[in-house]
C-alpha positions in Angstrom: 138.4 -142.2 -118.8 135.1 -141.7 -119.8 132.7 -144.4 -119.9 132.4 -143.9 -123.7 135.9 -144.2 -124.5 136.1 -147.8 -122.3 134.0 -148.8 -124.8 135.2 -147.3 -127.9 138.2 -150.2 -128.1 136.1 -152.9 -129.0 132.9 -153.7 -130.7 131.1 -156.5 -129.8 128.5 -155.8 -132.7 127.5 -157.8 -135.5 126.2 -157.0 -138.8 122.4 -156.4 -139.2 120.7 -155.4 -142.9 120.2 -151.3 -142.3 122.1 -151.1 -139.7 125.4 -148.5 -139.7 128.2 -150.0 -137.8 130.8 -147.0 -136.8 134.1 -147.7 -137.4 136.7 -147.5 -134.3 137.9 -144.2 -135.6 134.5 -142.7 -136.3 133.7 -143.5 -133.0 136.9 -142.4 -131.3 136.2 -139.3 -132.8 132.5 -139.0 -131.4 133.9 -139.8 -128.1 136.4 -137.3 -128.3 133.7 -134.5 -129.1 131.5 -135.2 -126.7 134.2 -135.0 -123.9 135.5 -131.6 -125.5 131.9 -130.3 -124.7 131.1 -131.8 -121.4 134.5 -130.0 -120.4 133.4 -126.7 -122.0 129.9 -127.3 -120.2 131.4 -128.1 -116.9 130.0 -131.1 -116.6 130.6 -134.8 -116.5 128.1 -136.7 -118.4 127.4 -140.7 -117.6 125.0 -143.3 -118.2 122.1 -144.1 -115.4 120.6 -147.5 -114.2 120.6 -146.8 -110.4 117.1 -146.3 -108.9 118.5 -143.5 -106.6 119.9 -141.7 -109.9 116.5 -142.3 -112.5 114.9 -140.7 -109.4 116.7 -137.6 -109.8 115.6 -137.6 -113.3 112.1 -137.5 -112.9 112.8 -134.5 -110.3 114.8 -132.6 -112.5 112.3 -132.9 -115.6 108.9 -132.2 -112.7 111.1 -129.2 -111.8 111.6 -127.6 -115.7 108.2 -128.8 -116.7 105.8 -128.8 -114.1 103.6 -131.2 -115.4 100.4 -132.3 -114.3 100.6 -134.9 -111.9 98.5 -136.9 -113.4 100.8 -136.8 -117.3 104.2 -136.6 -116.1 107.2 -136.7 -119.0 108.6 -139.6 -117.4 108.5 -141.5 -114.5 110.4 -143.3 -111.7 109.2 -146.9 -113.1 109.4 -146.3 -116.8 113.0 -145.1 -116.4 113.9 -148.0 -114.8 112.1 -150.0 -117.3 114.0 -148.6 -120.1 117.4 -148.7 -118.6 116.7 -152.8 -118.4 116.2 -152.7 -121.9 119.0 -151.5 -122.4 118.4 -147.7 -123.7 119.7 -144.6 -123.3 119.6 -142.5 -120.0 122.0 -140.2 -119.0 122.4 -137.3 -116.8 125.2 -134.6 -116.9 126.6 -134.0 -113.4 128.2 -130.6 -111.9 130.0 -132.9 -108.7 126.8 -134.9 -107.3 124.4 -132.4 -108.6 122.2 -133.4 -111.8 122.0 -130.6 -114.0 120.2 -132.1 -117.5 119.2 -135.3 -118.3 118.3 -137.1 -121.8 116.4 -140.4 -122.4 116.2 -142.3 -126.0 114.9 -146.0 -126.8 115.5 -148.1 -129.7 113.5 -147.9 -132.8 112.9 -151.2 -135.2 115.6 -153.6 -134.8 116.4 -153.4 -138.3 116.3 -149.6 -138.9 119.1 -148.8 -136.7 117.4 -145.9 -135.2 117.0 -144.6 -131.6 114.3 -142.2 -130.5 115.4 -139.2 -128.4 112.2 -138.9 -126.3 113.1 -136.2 -123.8 116.2 -133.9 -122.9 116.1 -131.3 -120.6 118.4 -129.0 -118.3 118.0 -127.0 -115.0 117.3 -123.2 -116.3 120.0 -122.2 -114.0 122.7 -123.0 -116.6 121.3 -122.0 -119.2 124.1 -120.6 -122.0 126.6 -123.3 -120.6 125.8 -125.8 -123.6 124.9 -128.6 -121.3 122.7 -129.9 -123.6 124.7 -129.7 -126.1 127.1 -132.1 -124.0 123.8 -134.4 -123.5 123.7 -135.0 -126.9 127.2 -135.6 -128.1 127.2 -138.4 -125.2 124.4 -139.4 -127.0 125.7 -139.5 -130.5 128.9 -141.3 -129.3 126.6 -143.8 -127.2 124.5 -145.0 -130.8 127.5 -145.0 -132.8 128.8 -147.6 -130.4 125.7 -149.5 -130.8 125.3 -149.5 -134.6 123.0 -146.7 -134.5 122.7 -144.9 -137.8 120.1 -142.1 -136.9 118.3 -140.8 -133.9 115.2 -138.9 -134.2 113.3 -136.4 -131.9 110.5 -133.9 -131.8 110.7 -130.4 -130.5 108.1 -127.8 -131.1 108.9 -125.2 -134.1 107.4 -122.4 -132.7 110.4 -121.9 -129.8 113.2 -120.8 -131.8 116.2 -121.3 -129.7 115.4 -125.0 -130.1 115.3 -124.8 -133.0 118.6 -123.1 -133.8 119.8 -125.6 -131.6 118.8 -128.5 -133.1 119.1 -127.5 -137.1 122.1 -125.3 -136.6 124.7 -126.9 -133.8 123.5 -130.4 -134.1 122.7 -130.2 -138.1 119.6 -132.5 -137.8 117.5 -132.3 -140.2 113.7 -131.8 -139.9 111.7 -134.8 -141.4 108.2 -134.4 -141.0 105.3 -131.1 -139.4 103.5 -133.3 -136.8 100.0 -131.4 -135.9 99.3 -132.0 -132.1 101.3 -134.7 -131.7 101.1 -135.0 -127.9 97.5 -134.0 -127.6 96.8 -131.6 -125.0 99.4 -131.7 -122.2 99.1 -128.9 -119.8 102.6 -128.4 -118.2 104.2 -125.2 -117.3 106.0 -124.6 -120.5 103.4 -125.8 -123.3 100.2 -124.5 -121.3 97.3 -125.3 -123.0 98.6 -125.0 -126.6 98.3 -127.6 -129.5 101.5 -129.5 -129.1 102.8 -129.4 -132.8 106.4 -130.4 -133.4 108.7 -130.6 -136.1 110.2 -134.5 -136.0 113.9 -134.0 -136.9 116.5 -136.9 -137.8 120.3 -136.6 -136.8 122.6 -138.8 -139.3 125.0 -139.9 -136.8 127.5 -140.0 -139.6 126.8 -137.4 -141.7 130.2 -135.1 -142.4 127.5 -132.1 -141.8 126.6 -133.5 -138.5 130.4 -134.7 -137.5 131.4 -130.9 -138.4 128.6 -129.3 -136.3 129.5 -131.8 -133.2 133.2 -130.5 -133.4 132.1 -127.1 -133.3 132.2 -125.8 -136.7 128.3 -125.9 -138.1 127.1 -124.7 -141.4 125.7 -120.7 -140.3 122.2 -120.0 -142.3 121.8 -116.2 -143.4 117.8 -115.2 -143.2 118.9 -112.0 -144.7 121.3 -113.6 -147.4 118.7 -115.9 -148.6 116.4 -112.5 -149.0 119.1 -110.6 -150.9 119.7 -114.0 -153.2 115.8 -114.1 -153.9 114.1 -116.0 -151.2 110.4 -114.5 -150.6 108.6 -114.8 -147.2 106.0 -117.4 -146.5 105.3 -116.2 -143.1 106.8 -112.7 -141.7 106.4 -110.7 -138.2 104.7 -107.2 -137.8 106.6 -104.8 -135.7 104.1 -105.5 -133.0 105.3 -109.2 -133.0 102.1 -110.5 -134.9 102.2 -113.2 -137.9 101.8 -111.8 -141.3 100.9 -114.4 -144.4 102.8 -113.4 -147.4 104.0 -116.1 -150.3 105.4 -119.5 -150.6 105.5 -119.2 -154.3 109.4 -119.0 -154.6 112.4 -121.4 -154.6 113.4 -120.7 -151.5 110.6 -119.2 -148.5 111.2 -117.9 -144.9 109.1 -118.5 -142.4 109.2 -116.3 -139.0 108.6 -117.8 -135.5 107.9 -115.5 -132.8 110.9 -113.7 -130.6 109.4 -115.4 -127.3 106.6 -117.7 -127.3 107.0 -119.0 -124.2 106.4 -115.9 -122.6 103.2 -115.3 -125.1 101.2 -118.1 -124.0 101.6 -116.6 -120.5 101.0 -112.8 -121.4 99.5 -112.8 -124.5 97.3 -116.7 -125.5 95.7 -114.9 -128.2 98.6 -114.2 -130.2 100.5 -117.5 -128.9 97.7 -119.5 -130.9 98.0 -117.1 -134.0 101.4 -117.8 -134.2 100.8 -121.7 -134.1 98.1 -121.7 -136.4 99.9 -119.6 -139.0 103.3 -121.4 -138.7 101.2 -124.7 -138.9 99.7 -123.7 -142.6 103.3 -122.1 -144.0 105.3 -124.6 -142.9 104.2 -127.9 -142.4 102.0 -126.8 -145.9 105.3 -126.5 -147.3 106.7 -129.6 -145.3 104.0 -131.5 -146.7 104.6 -130.5 -150.2 108.0 -132.1 -150.4 109.9 -128.5 -149.1 112.8 -129.6 -147.3 114.0 -127.2 -144.4 118.1 -125.7 -145.3 118.4 -124.2 -142.0 117.4 -121.6 -139.1 118.6 -118.5 -138.6 119.2 -117.3 -135.0 117.1 -114.2 -136.1 113.7 -116.5 -136.0 113.5 -117.7 -139.6 113.2 -121.3 -141.4 114.7 -121.3 -144.5 113.0 -123.6 -146.9 113.9 -125.2 -150.0 110.7 -126.1 -152.4 110.5 -128.8 -155.0 110.8 -126.1 -157.5 114.2 -125.2 -156.4 114.9 -129.0 -157.4 116.6 -129.9 -154.2 115.4 -133.5 -153.0 113.2 -133.2 -150.4 
C-alpha cells in the first residue's frame, strides 16, 4: 500500500475560504492514477524528510543542472526547513537509487494553492515518464491536503517541457515572466535570460483528471492552420525565428527544435529566439490571449481576445 493511499481514507481537514477539499473518491482516483504512473515508470515515489534523503536530492539536482556553486537551485538545509514546515519534497526511486525529485511549498493559506519550485529527473532515465509519476504523486498529495491548484514555471523555449506541462499534465499558462530568476548561469540555462511561463494546474478539473489517467487532449497546429490560424512566429528552413502576424483569432507561435543545443552551438541564434518568443508570446498573453495547447512539433496555439475566448 502506498503512503498516499494510507492518507486517502481519512480527512482531518477543516473548511477554509477558497480552499477545495477533495472528496474521498476524488482523492482515491488521484492516488490510483499516481500509482499507475509509478508502476509504468518502474519507480516507487515517496515523500522525503530524512536528512540523508534530502542530501541525495541536492546531489541529484547538482548533477542535472551543474549550477554555479554559489547559486544552487536548493540546499540540503533549505529542503530540511521546507519539510519541517510541512511542505512537499518527494523522490522517485528504483530500488535504493534516486532517479528524480520534486520540491514544492504552500502559498497563502487562504488561497489553497501550492508552488512547485523545482522538479528534475536523471537524464539516464529519459523517456521512462518518471517526471509524470512525480507530478501525479504531487497532485494526490496536494489534493489530500485541500490544495486546489499548483503553480510552477518553465522555460517557454523548451518544447518538450511545454508539451509535458500543457498537454500531458493539462496545466494552463497564466503569465509570461521576463528574466524571472535573473542570471543563473548553470549547465542548462547558460547565460540566457530566464524568461518563464507561469502555469496553473487545476487539480480537480476534468481536463487534468483525464490527462492524469492517460487521456490528454491533443493539440494539432496544422489543423489549426487549415482552420484559419495565423503564424505569429515561425521557423525558417535553417532554424531561425521568422516574425509573422498576430492579427487573427488563433495565433501559432513556434519554438526552436532544440534550444539547449543552440545555447551551446549557436548562442546568438538562441538569444534571437528568446527575444522573438518574448515579443510574440509574451505580448499575446499580456494583451489577454490564452494558450489553448502545445503541439509536439513545437507550436503554441494561442486564442486571442478577438476569438471571444476567456482570458
